[in-house]
Residue, then its C-alpha position, 0 to 999 in steps of 0.5 A: x392110215x392117219x395119226x389118229x387111226x394109228x392112235x386108236x388101233x388096238x396095239x398102241x392102246x394095249x401098249x398105252x394101257x400097260x404103261x398106265x397100269x405099271x405107273x399106277x401100281x409103281x405109285x401105289x407101291x412106292x409109299x409101302x414100308x420095304x421089306x427088311x433085307x440082309x445088307x453090308x455097309x463099309x467104313x469110309x477108310x474100308x477097314x470095317x464093315x457092319x452087316x444088318x440081318x433081318x428077322x428071320x422066321x424060316x426055321x423052327x424058331x423066329x431069330x430077331x433082327x441083329x447086325x455085327x461088326x467086323x474087320x475087313x479081311x484083306x483079299x487073301x483071307x477067307x471071310x468065315x474066320x473073320x472075328x466079330x468086333x461087336x453085335x447089336x441085337x432087337x432092332x432093324x434099320x435100313x440105314x447105318x453107318x460105321x466109323x472109321x475105327x470100326x467102333x462107332x455106328x449110326x442108325x437111321x429110325x425106321x419108316x413113319x409108324x408111330x407118334x412123333x415122340x416115340x418114332x426113333x430119327x437117329x441113334x448112336x452107338x459105341x462098341x454095340x451099346x447105345x450112347x444116345x437117341x433121339x426121337x423125331x419130336x426132339x428134332x423139329x420145332x412144330x410137331x403139328x406141322x408134320x404130315x405123315x405118309x406110309x413111309x415118311x414125314x413131309 
């Protein structure tokens, strides 16, 4: 059988169509907002942890998103008894960073979904209280040059 005939064989065609379909679907989904999920970040010195909790509507009422900061327990201690240092409520972020002293937090803005002057770029917190926030429009010279996709700016 020649190479041309092999390529035209049904098994190669099915394989090729399958790969093309996967690539197409991946491309479509790649620019969609990701679902919220629970995650934890650790301070660079590994002494503190911040856990982001998504909106929970599984019970009889909906609990809004929140985050908690705790001191990282030694390996020998159970996590259940860990004391909460501070808590934030009412927002979710896909990107957070906790400081080495456990008191500071950096929050990155969400998906590109609002006008530039309303879209959070970055916010800073101290002991769970917002200290300063910057909107996307405050950080760029020419807002008209910014193009938006479903998930980000270019």
